PyMOL CGO cylinders between C-alpha atoms (Angstrom):
from pymol import cmd
from pymol.cgo import CYLINDER

trace = [
    CYLINDER, 91.25, 90.81, 55.14, 94.41, 89.08, 54.03, 0.3, 1, 1, 1, 1, 1, 1,
    CYLINDER, 94.41, 89.08, 54.03, 97.78, 89.08, 55.75, 0.3, 1, 1, 1, 1, 1, 1,
    CYLINDER, 97.78, 89.08, 55.75, 99.46, 90.54, 52.70, 0.3, 1, 1, 1, 1, 1, 1,
    CYLINDER, 99.46, 90.54, 52.70, 97.47, 93.77, 53.11, 0.3, 1, 1, 1, 1, 1, 1,
    CYLINDER, 97.47, 93.77, 53.11, 98.96, 94.28, 56.58, 0.3, 1, 1, 1, 1, 1, 1,
    CYLINDER, 98.96, 94.28, 56.58, 102.52, 94.56, 55.24, 0.3, 1, 1, 1, 1, 1, 1,
    CYLINDER, 102.52, 94.56, 55.24, 104.96, 96.27, 54.94, 0.3, 1, 1, 1, 1, 1, 1,
    CYLINDER, 104.96, 96.27, 54.94, 105.59, 96.73, 58.61, 0.3, 1, 1, 1, 1, 1, 1,
    CYLINDER, 105.59, 96.73, 58.61, 108.19, 98.47, 60.71, 0.3, 1, 1, 1, 1, 1, 1,
    CYLINDER, 108.19, 98.47, 60.71, 109.01, 95.69, 63.20, 0.3, 1, 1, 1, 1, 1, 1,
    CYLINDER, 109.01, 95.69, 63.20, 106.46, 92.89, 63.17, 0.3, 1, 1, 1, 1, 1, 1,
    CYLINDER, 106.46, 92.89, 63.17, 105.09, 90.59, 60.55, 0.3, 1, 1, 1, 1, 1, 1,
    CYLINDER, 105.09, 90.59, 60.55, 101.30, 90.11, 60.59, 0.3, 1, 1, 1, 1, 1, 1,
    CYLINDER, 101.30, 90.11, 60.59, 101.77, 86.81, 62.43, 0.3, 1, 1, 1, 1, 1, 1,
    CYLINDER, 101.77, 86.81, 62.43, 104.01, 88.51, 65.00, 0.3, 1, 1, 1, 1, 1, 1,
    CYLINDER, 104.01, 88.51, 65.00, 101.30, 91.09, 65.66, 0.3, 1, 1, 1, 1, 1, 1,
    CYLINDER, 101.30, 91.09, 65.66, 98.75, 88.39, 66.37, 0.3, 1, 1, 1, 1, 1, 1,
    CYLINDER, 98.75, 88.39, 66.37, 101.21, 86.57, 68.61, 0.3, 1, 1, 1, 1, 1, 1,
    CYLINDER, 101.21, 86.57, 68.61, 101.86, 89.77, 70.55, 0.3, 1, 1, 1, 1, 1, 1,
    CYLINDER, 101.86, 89.77, 70.55, 98.13, 90.22, 71.09, 0.3, 1, 1, 1, 1, 1, 1,
    CYLINDER, 98.13, 90.22, 71.09, 97.80, 86.60, 72.22, 0.3, 1, 1, 1, 1, 1, 1,
    CYLINDER, 97.80, 86.60, 72.22, 100.80, 86.59, 74.57, 0.3, 1, 1, 1, 1, 1, 1,
    CYLINDER, 100.80, 86.59, 74.57, 99.90, 90.01, 75.99, 0.3, 1, 1, 1, 1, 1, 1,
    CYLINDER, 99.90, 90.01, 75.99, 96.36, 88.85, 76.64, 0.3, 1, 1, 1, 1, 1, 1,
    CYLINDER, 96.36, 88.85, 76.64, 97.60, 85.74, 78.44, 0.3, 1, 1, 1, 1, 1, 1,
    CYLINDER, 97.60, 85.74, 78.44, 99.92, 87.80, 80.65, 0.3, 1, 1, 1, 1, 1, 1,
    CYLINDER, 99.92, 87.80, 80.65, 97.13, 90.23, 81.53, 0.3, 1, 1, 1, 1, 1, 1,
    CYLINDER, 97.13, 90.23, 81.53, 94.84, 87.30, 82.30, 0.3, 1, 1, 1, 1, 1, 1,
    CYLINDER, 94.84, 87.30, 82.30, 97.52, 85.84, 84.58, 0.3, 1, 1, 1, 1, 1, 1,
    CYLINDER, 97.52, 85.84, 84.58, 97.80, 89.18, 86.40, 0.3, 1, 1, 1, 1, 1, 1,
    CYLINDER, 97.80, 89.18, 86.40, 94.03, 89.41, 86.84, 0.3, 1, 1, 1, 1, 1, 1,
    CYLINDER, 94.03, 89.41, 86.84, 93.90, 85.84, 88.18, 0.3, 1, 1, 1, 1, 1, 1,
    CYLINDER, 93.90, 85.84, 88.18, 96.67, 86.61, 90.68, 0.3, 1, 1, 1, 1, 1, 1,
    CYLINDER, 96.67, 86.61, 90.68, 94.85, 89.77, 91.69, 0.3, 1, 1, 1, 1, 1, 1,
    CYLINDER, 94.85, 89.77, 91.69, 91.64, 87.85, 92.25, 0.3, 1, 1, 1, 1, 1, 1,
    CYLINDER, 91.64, 87.85, 92.25, 93.21, 85.08, 94.30, 0.3, 1, 1, 1, 1, 1, 1,
    CYLINDER, 93.21, 85.08, 94.30, 95.78, 86.98, 96.37, 0.3, 1, 1, 1, 1, 1, 1,
    CYLINDER, 95.78, 86.98, 96.37, 94.46, 90.51, 96.82, 0.3, 1, 1, 1, 1, 1, 1,
    CYLINDER, 94.46, 90.51, 96.82, 92.46, 90.96, 100.04, 0.3, 1, 1, 1, 1, 1, 1,
    CYLINDER, 92.46, 90.96, 100.04, 88.78, 91.60, 99.39, 0.3, 1, 1, 1, 1, 1, 1,
    CYLINDER, 88.78, 91.60, 99.39, 88.89, 94.89, 101.30, 0.3, 1, 1, 1, 1, 1, 1,
    CYLINDER, 88.89, 94.89, 101.30, 91.55, 96.22, 98.95, 0.3, 1, 1, 1, 1, 1, 1,
    CYLINDER, 91.55, 96.22, 98.95, 89.71, 95.10, 95.81, 0.3, 1, 1, 1, 1, 1, 1,
    CYLINDER, 89.71, 95.10, 95.81, 86.41, 96.60, 96.95, 0.3, 1, 1, 1, 1, 1, 1,
    CYLINDER, 86.41, 96.60, 96.95, 87.63, 99.92, 98.38, 0.3, 1, 1, 1, 1, 1, 1,
    CYLINDER, 87.63, 99.92, 98.38, 89.59, 102.58, 96.53, 0.3, 1, 1, 1, 1, 1, 1,
    CYLINDER, 89.59, 102.58, 96.53, 91.36, 103.86, 99.63, 0.3, 1, 1, 1, 1, 1, 1,
    CYLINDER, 91.36, 103.86, 99.63, 91.41, 103.60, 103.42, 0.3, 1, 1, 1, 1, 1, 1,
    CYLINDER, 91.41, 103.60, 103.42, 88.78, 106.29, 103.89, 0.3, 1, 1, 1, 1, 1, 1,
    CYLINDER, 88.78, 106.29, 103.89, 86.31, 104.48, 101.64, 0.3, 1, 1, 1, 1, 1, 1,
    CYLINDER, 86.31, 104.48, 101.64, 87.07, 101.24, 103.51, 0.3, 1, 1, 1, 1, 1, 1,
    CYLINDER, 87.07, 101.24, 103.51, 86.35, 102.90, 106.87, 0.3, 1, 1, 1, 1, 1, 1,
    CYLINDER, 86.35, 102.90, 106.87, 83.15, 104.51, 105.54, 0.3, 1, 1, 1, 1, 1, 1,
    CYLINDER, 83.15, 104.51, 105.54, 81.95, 101.17, 104.17, 0.3, 1, 1, 1, 1, 1, 1,
    CYLINDER, 81.95, 101.17, 104.17, 82.62, 99.48, 107.52, 0.3, 1, 1, 1, 1, 1, 1,
    CYLINDER, 82.62, 99.48, 107.52, 80.63, 102.17, 109.35, 0.3, 1, 1, 1, 1, 1, 1,
    CYLINDER, 80.63, 102.17, 109.35, 77.74, 102.11, 106.88, 0.3, 1, 1, 1, 1, 1, 1,
    CYLINDER, 77.74, 102.11, 106.88, 77.41, 98.34, 106.95, 0.3, 1, 1, 1, 1, 1, 1,
    CYLINDER, 77.41, 98.34, 106.95, 77.92, 98.24, 110.74, 0.3, 1, 1, 1, 1, 1, 1,
    CYLINDER, 77.92, 98.24, 110.74, 80.42, 95.42, 110.24, 0.3, 1, 1, 1, 1, 1, 1,
    CYLINDER, 80.42, 95.42, 110.24, 81.41, 94.53, 113.80, 0.3, 1, 1, 1, 1, 1, 1,
    CYLINDER, 81.41, 94.53, 113.80, 83.40, 91.53, 112.62, 0.3, 1, 1, 1, 1, 1, 1,
    CYLINDER, 83.40, 91.53, 112.62, 85.58, 93.73, 110.38, 0.3, 1, 1, 1, 1, 1, 1,
    CYLINDER, 85.58, 93.73, 110.38, 86.20, 96.10, 113.29, 0.3, 1, 1, 1, 1, 1, 1,
    CYLINDER, 86.20, 96.10, 113.29, 87.16, 93.13, 115.48, 0.3, 1, 1, 1, 1, 1, 1,
    CYLINDER, 87.16, 93.13, 115.48, 89.60, 91.81, 112.87, 0.3, 1, 1, 1, 1, 1, 1,
    CYLINDER, 89.60, 91.81, 112.87, 91.10, 95.29, 112.45, 0.3, 1, 1, 1, 1, 1, 1,
    CYLINDER, 91.10, 95.29, 112.45, 91.50, 95.62, 116.21, 0.3, 1, 1, 1, 1, 1, 1,
    CYLINDER, 91.50, 95.62, 116.21, 93.29, 92.28, 116.58, 0.3, 1, 1, 1, 1, 1, 1,
    CYLINDER, 93.29, 92.28, 116.58, 95.65, 92.83, 113.62, 0.3, 1, 1, 1, 1, 1, 1,
    CYLINDER, 95.65, 92.83, 113.62, 96.57, 96.40, 114.50, 0.3, 1, 1, 1, 1, 1, 1,
    CYLINDER, 96.57, 96.40, 114.50, 96.97, 95.60, 118.20, 0.3, 1, 1, 1, 1, 1, 1,
    CYLINDER, 96.97, 95.60, 118.20, 99.49, 92.88, 117.37, 0.3, 1, 1, 1, 1, 1, 1,
    CYLINDER, 99.49, 92.88, 117.37, 101.45, 95.27, 115.14, 0.3, 1, 1, 1, 1, 1, 1,
    CYLINDER, 101.45, 95.27, 115.14, 101.45, 98.21, 117.56, 0.3, 1, 1, 1, 1, 1, 1,
    CYLINDER, 101.45, 98.21, 117.56, 102.45, 96.14, 120.59, 0.3, 1, 1, 1, 1, 1, 1,
    CYLINDER, 102.45, 96.14, 120.59, 105.51, 94.79, 118.77, 0.3, 1, 1, 1, 1, 1, 1,
    CYLINDER, 105.51, 94.79, 118.77, 106.37, 98.23, 117.38, 0.3, 1, 1, 1, 1, 1, 1,
    CYLINDER, 106.37, 98.23, 117.38, 107.17, 99.74, 120.76, 0.3, 1, 1, 1, 1, 1, 1,
    CYLINDER, 107.17, 99.74, 120.76, 105.78, 103.04, 122.08, 0.3, 1, 1, 1, 1, 1, 1,
    CYLINDER, 105.78, 103.04, 122.08, 102.46, 104.29, 120.75, 0.3, 1, 1, 1, 1, 1, 1,
    CYLINDER, 102.46, 104.29, 120.75, 104.13, 107.39, 119.27, 0.3, 1, 1, 1, 1, 1, 1,
    CYLINDER, 104.13, 107.39, 119.27, 106.26, 105.23, 116.96, 0.3, 1, 1, 1, 1, 1, 1,
    CYLINDER, 106.26, 105.23, 116.96, 104.34, 103.34, 114.33, 0.3, 1, 1, 1, 1, 1, 1,
    CYLINDER, 104.34, 103.34, 114.33, 105.73, 101.16, 111.56, 0.3, 1, 1, 1, 1, 1, 1,
    CYLINDER, 105.73, 101.16, 111.56, 106.40, 103.32, 108.49, 0.3, 1, 1, 1, 1, 1, 1,
    CYLINDER, 106.40, 103.32, 108.49, 103.99, 101.37, 106.28, 0.3, 1, 1, 1, 1, 1, 1,
    CYLINDER, 103.99, 101.37, 106.28, 101.03, 102.68, 108.27, 0.3, 1, 1, 1, 1, 1, 1,
    CYLINDER, 101.03, 102.68, 108.27, 101.39, 105.92, 106.36, 0.3, 1, 1, 1, 1, 1, 1,
    CYLINDER, 101.39, 105.92, 106.36, 99.69, 109.03, 107.67, 0.3, 1, 1, 1, 1, 1, 1,
    CYLINDER, 99.69, 109.03, 107.67, 97.78, 107.35, 110.49, 0.3, 1, 1, 1, 1, 1, 1,
    CYLINDER, 97.78, 107.35, 110.49, 98.07, 109.47, 113.65, 0.3, 1, 1, 1, 1, 1, 1,
    CYLINDER, 98.07, 109.47, 113.65, 99.65, 107.35, 116.40, 0.3, 1, 1, 1, 1, 1, 1,
    CYLINDER, 99.65, 107.35, 116.40, 97.68, 109.01, 119.21, 0.3, 1, 1, 1, 1, 1, 1,
    CYLINDER, 97.68, 109.01, 119.21, 94.36, 108.69, 117.39, 0.3, 1, 1, 1, 1, 1, 1,
    CYLINDER, 94.36, 108.69, 117.39, 95.19, 105.07, 116.66, 0.3, 1, 1, 1, 1, 1, 1,
    CYLINDER, 95.19, 105.07, 116.66, 95.99, 104.34, 120.31, 0.3, 1, 1, 1, 1, 1, 1,
    CYLINDER, 95.99, 104.34, 120.31, 92.77, 106.04, 121.42, 0.3, 1, 1, 1, 1, 1, 1,
    CYLINDER, 92.77, 106.04, 121.42, 90.77, 104.23, 118.73, 0.3, 1, 1, 1, 1, 1, 1,
    CYLINDER, 90.77, 104.23, 118.73, 92.20, 100.85, 119.72, 0.3, 1, 1, 1, 1, 1, 1,
    CYLINDER, 92.20, 100.85, 119.72, 91.33, 101.60, 123.33, 0.3, 1, 1, 1, 1, 1, 1,
    CYLINDER, 91.33, 101.60, 123.33, 87.75, 102.52, 122.36, 0.3, 1, 1, 1, 1, 1, 1,
    CYLINDER, 87.75, 102.52, 122.36, 87.16, 99.38, 120.31, 0.3, 1, 1, 1, 1, 1, 1,
    CYLINDER, 87.16, 99.38, 120.31, 88.97, 97.05, 122.70, 0.3, 1, 1, 1, 1, 1, 1,
    CYLINDER, 88.97, 97.05, 122.70, 85.69, 96.29, 124.47, 0.3, 1, 1, 1, 1, 1, 1,
    CYLINDER, 85.69, 96.29, 124.47, 83.59, 93.97, 122.25, 0.3, 1, 1, 1, 1, 1, 1,
    CYLINDER, 83.59, 93.97, 122.25, 80.38, 95.33, 123.79, 0.3, 1, 1, 1, 1, 1, 1,
    CYLINDER, 80.38, 95.33, 123.79, 81.13, 98.87, 122.60, 0.3, 1, 1, 1, 1, 1, 1,
    CYLINDER, 81.13, 98.87, 122.60, 82.14, 98.05, 119.01, 0.3, 1, 1, 1, 1, 1, 1,
    CYLINDER, 82.14, 98.05, 119.01, 78.60, 98.18, 117.63, 0.3, 1, 1, 1, 1, 1, 1,
    CYLINDER, 78.60, 98.18, 117.63, 78.01, 101.53, 119.37, 0.3, 1, 1, 1, 1, 1, 1,
    CYLINDER, 78.01, 101.53, 119.37, 81.23, 102.86, 117.84, 0.3, 1, 1, 1, 1, 1, 1,
    CYLINDER, 81.23, 102.86, 117.84, 80.04, 101.87, 114.37, 0.3, 1, 1, 1, 1, 1, 1,
    CYLINDER, 80.04, 101.87, 114.37, 76.48, 103.19, 114.76, 0.3, 1, 1, 1, 1, 1, 1,
    CYLINDER, 76.48, 103.19, 114.76, 76.92, 106.58, 116.41, 0.3, 1, 1, 1, 1, 1, 1,
    CYLINDER, 76.92, 106.58, 116.41, 78.79, 109.28, 114.56, 0.3, 1, 1, 1, 1, 1, 1,
    CYLINDER, 78.79, 109.28, 114.56, 81.10, 111.56, 116.43, 0.3, 1, 1, 1, 1, 1, 1,
    CYLINDER, 81.10, 111.56, 116.43, 84.42, 111.40, 118.19, 0.3, 1, 1, 1, 1, 1, 1,
    CYLINDER, 84.42, 111.40, 118.19, 84.27, 107.61, 118.68, 0.3, 1, 1, 1, 1, 1, 1,
    CYLINDER, 84.27, 107.61, 118.68, 84.00, 107.03, 114.95, 0.3, 1, 1, 1, 1, 1, 1,
    CYLINDER, 84.00, 107.03, 114.95, 86.84, 109.45, 114.25, 0.3, 1, 1, 1, 1, 1, 1,
    CYLINDER, 86.84, 109.45, 114.25, 89.11, 107.51, 116.58, 0.3, 1, 1, 1, 1, 1, 1,
    CYLINDER, 89.11, 107.51, 116.58, 87.96, 104.15, 115.18, 0.3, 1, 1, 1, 1, 1, 1,
    CYLINDER, 87.96, 104.15, 115.18, 88.62, 105.44, 111.66, 0.3, 1, 1, 1, 1, 1, 1,
    CYLINDER, 88.62, 105.44, 111.66, 92.32, 105.60, 112.47, 0.3, 1, 1, 1, 1, 1, 1,
    CYLINDER, 92.32, 105.60, 112.47, 92.30, 101.90, 113.40, 0.3, 1, 1, 1, 1, 1, 1,
    CYLINDER, 92.30, 101.90, 113.40, 90.45, 100.97, 110.21, 0.3, 1, 1, 1, 1, 1, 1,
    CYLINDER, 90.45, 100.97, 110.21, 92.79, 103.05, 108.06, 0.3, 1, 1, 1, 1, 1, 1,
    CYLINDER, 92.79, 103.05, 108.06, 95.79, 101.37, 109.68, 0.3, 1, 1, 1, 1, 1, 1,
    CYLINDER, 95.79, 101.37, 109.68, 94.19, 97.98, 109.02, 0.3, 1, 1, 1, 1, 1, 1,
    CYLINDER, 94.19, 97.98, 109.02, 93.69, 98.89, 105.36, 0.3, 1, 1, 1, 1, 1, 1,
    CYLINDER, 93.69, 98.89, 105.36, 97.36, 99.92, 105.08, 0.3, 1, 1, 1, 1, 1, 1,
    CYLINDER, 97.36, 99.92, 105.08, 98.38, 96.64, 106.69, 0.3, 1, 1, 1, 1, 1, 1,
    CYLINDER, 98.38, 96.64, 106.69, 96.23, 94.65, 104.26, 0.3, 1, 1, 1, 1, 1, 1,
    CYLINDER, 96.23, 94.65, 104.26, 97.59, 96.65, 101.33, 0.3, 1, 1, 1, 1, 1, 1,
    CYLINDER, 97.59, 96.65, 101.33, 101.10, 95.50, 102.19, 0.3, 1, 1, 1, 1, 1, 1,
    CYLINDER, 101.10, 95.50, 102.19, 100.27, 91.98, 103.33, 0.3, 1, 1, 1, 1, 1, 1,
    CYLINDER, 100.27, 91.98, 103.33, 101.40, 90.09, 100.21, 0.3, 1, 1, 1, 1, 1, 1,
    CYLINDER, 101.40, 90.09, 100.21, 104.25, 91.95, 98.52, 0.3, 1, 1, 1, 1, 1, 1,
    CYLINDER, 104.25, 91.95, 98.52, 105.40, 89.05, 96.32, 0.3, 1, 1, 1, 1, 1, 1,
    CYLINDER, 105.40, 89.05, 96.32, 101.92, 88.47, 94.92, 0.3, 1, 1, 1, 1, 1, 1,
    CYLINDER, 101.92, 88.47, 94.92, 101.46, 92.23, 94.42, 0.3, 1, 1, 1, 1, 1, 1,
    CYLINDER, 101.46, 92.23, 94.42, 104.80, 92.49, 92.61, 0.3, 1, 1, 1, 1, 1, 1,
    CYLINDER, 104.80, 92.49, 92.61, 104.07, 89.49, 90.40, 0.3, 1, 1, 1, 1, 1, 1,
    CYLINDER, 104.07, 89.49, 90.40, 100.61, 90.88, 89.59, 0.3, 1, 1, 1, 1, 1, 1,
    CYLINDER, 100.61, 90.88, 89.59, 102.08, 94.25, 88.65, 0.3, 1, 1, 1, 1, 1, 1,
    CYLINDER, 102.08, 94.25, 88.65, 104.78, 92.69, 86.48, 0.3, 1, 1, 1, 1, 1, 1,
    CYLINDER, 104.78, 92.69, 86.48, 102.28, 90.45, 84.66, 0.3, 1, 1, 1, 1, 1, 1,
    CYLINDER, 102.28, 90.45, 84.66, 99.77, 93.26, 84.07, 0.3, 1, 1, 1, 1, 1, 1,
    CYLINDER, 99.77, 93.26, 84.07, 102.39, 95.80, 83.00, 0.3, 1, 1, 1, 1, 1, 1,
    CYLINDER, 102.39, 95.80, 83.00, 104.32, 93.42, 80.74, 0.3, 1, 1, 1, 1, 1, 1,
    CYLINDER, 104.32, 93.42, 80.74, 101.10, 92.06, 79.24, 0.3, 1, 1, 1, 1, 1, 1,
    CYLINDER, 101.10, 92.06, 79.24, 99.84, 95.56, 78.50, 0.3, 1, 1, 1, 1, 1, 1,
    CYLINDER, 99.84, 95.56, 78.50, 103.12, 96.56, 76.85, 0.3, 1, 1, 1, 1, 1, 1,
    CYLINDER, 103.12, 96.56, 76.85, 103.26, 93.43, 74.69, 0.3, 1, 1, 1, 1, 1, 1,
    CYLINDER, 103.26, 93.43, 74.69, 99.57, 93.79, 73.84, 0.3, 1, 1, 1, 1, 1, 1,
    CYLINDER, 99.57, 93.79, 73.84, 100.02, 97.42, 72.79, 0.3, 1, 1, 1, 1, 1, 1,
    CYLINDER, 100.02, 97.42, 72.79, 103.22, 97.01, 70.72, 0.3, 1, 1, 1, 1, 1, 1,
    CYLINDER, 103.22, 97.01, 70.72, 101.37, 96.17, 67.50, 0.3, 1, 1, 1, 1, 1, 1,
    CYLINDER, 101.37, 96.17, 67.50, 99.17, 99.24, 68.01, 0.3, 1, 1, 1, 1, 1, 1,
    CYLINDER, 99.17, 99.24, 68.01, 102.23, 101.44, 68.45, 0.3, 1, 1, 1, 1, 1, 1,
    CYLINDER, 102.23, 101.44, 68.45, 103.71, 100.02, 65.28, 0.3, 1, 1, 1, 1, 1, 1,
    CYLINDER, 103.71, 100.02, 65.28, 100.50, 100.67, 63.31, 0.3, 1, 1, 1, 1, 1, 1,
    CYLINDER, 100.50, 100.67, 63.31, 100.34, 104.21, 64.71, 0.3, 1, 1, 1, 1, 1, 1,
    CYLINDER, 100.34, 104.21, 64.71, 103.91, 104.90, 63.61, 0.3, 1, 1, 1, 1, 1, 1,
    CYLINDER, 103.91, 104.90, 63.61, 103.18, 103.43, 60.16, 0.3, 1, 1, 1, 1, 1, 1,
    CYLINDER, 103.18, 103.43, 60.16, 100.20, 105.77, 59.78, 0.3, 1, 1, 1, 1, 1, 1,
    CYLINDER, 100.20, 105.77, 59.78, 102.26, 108.78, 60.89, 0.3, 1, 1, 1, 1, 1, 1,
    CYLINDER, 102.26, 108.78, 60.89, 105.03, 107.80, 58.48, 0.3, 1, 1, 1, 1, 1, 1,
    CYLINDER, 105.03, 107.80, 58.48, 102.54, 107.42, 55.64, 0.3, 1, 1, 1, 1, 1, 1,
    CYLINDER, 102.54, 107.42, 55.64, 100.75, 110.72, 56.40, 0.3, 1, 1, 1, 1, 1, 1,
    CYLINDER, 100.75, 110.72, 56.40, 104.07, 112.60, 56.53, 0.3, 1, 1, 1, 1, 1, 1,
    CYLINDER, 104.07, 112.60, 56.53, 105.04, 111.05, 53.19, 0.3, 1, 1, 1, 1, 1, 1,
    CYLINDER, 105.04, 111.05, 53.19, 101.77, 112.31, 51.65, 0.3, 1, 1, 1, 1, 1, 1,
    CYLINDER, 101.77, 112.31, 51.65, 102.25, 115.86, 52.86, 0.3, 1, 1, 1, 1, 1, 1,
    CYLINDER, 102.25, 115.86, 52.86, 105.75, 116.41, 51.52, 0.3, 1, 1, 1, 1, 1, 1,
    CYLINDER, 105.75, 116.41, 51.52, 105.71, 118.15, 48.11, 0.3, 1, 1, 1, 1, 1, 1,
    CYLINDER, 105.71, 118.15, 48.11, 107.36, 116.31, 45.24, 0.3, 1, 1, 1, 1, 1, 1,
]
cmd.load_cgo(trace, "trace")
């Protein structure tokens, strides 16, 4: 293929198209690198807070439950009454969260909470979901930079494809008009 066969174009020269692909790829790579280094593992591995809680119960991860307890306890004690939670905790029920934190406050009972299904797990789920929400909002600058890099990279990467698509549409409309 020769560059001359890629012309005439609407916006970009053939070299510009290649540069767009290159720059877009670099921006997407930068976004992926930021995601890998700054996104908490729990967020990368789990799709949502329910999947995170289910994974913690299935793997009987006492350490994860302990970390969740400590982080959420520090947030809820500074937030004031148990009925008022910080808005970033989403749809977590404040009463279930308070009960769940009380249930998992004893280190000796954490393994039992993870192993035996029932009301204890339901209450502990609220604490794990709150922990997931907290992790999801733990690094807003890195999340914003990642989004900007990925979005901008994707747009720049796709611009040559949009141009080629419009050129094909223009050419097919030109063929269909009667002379």
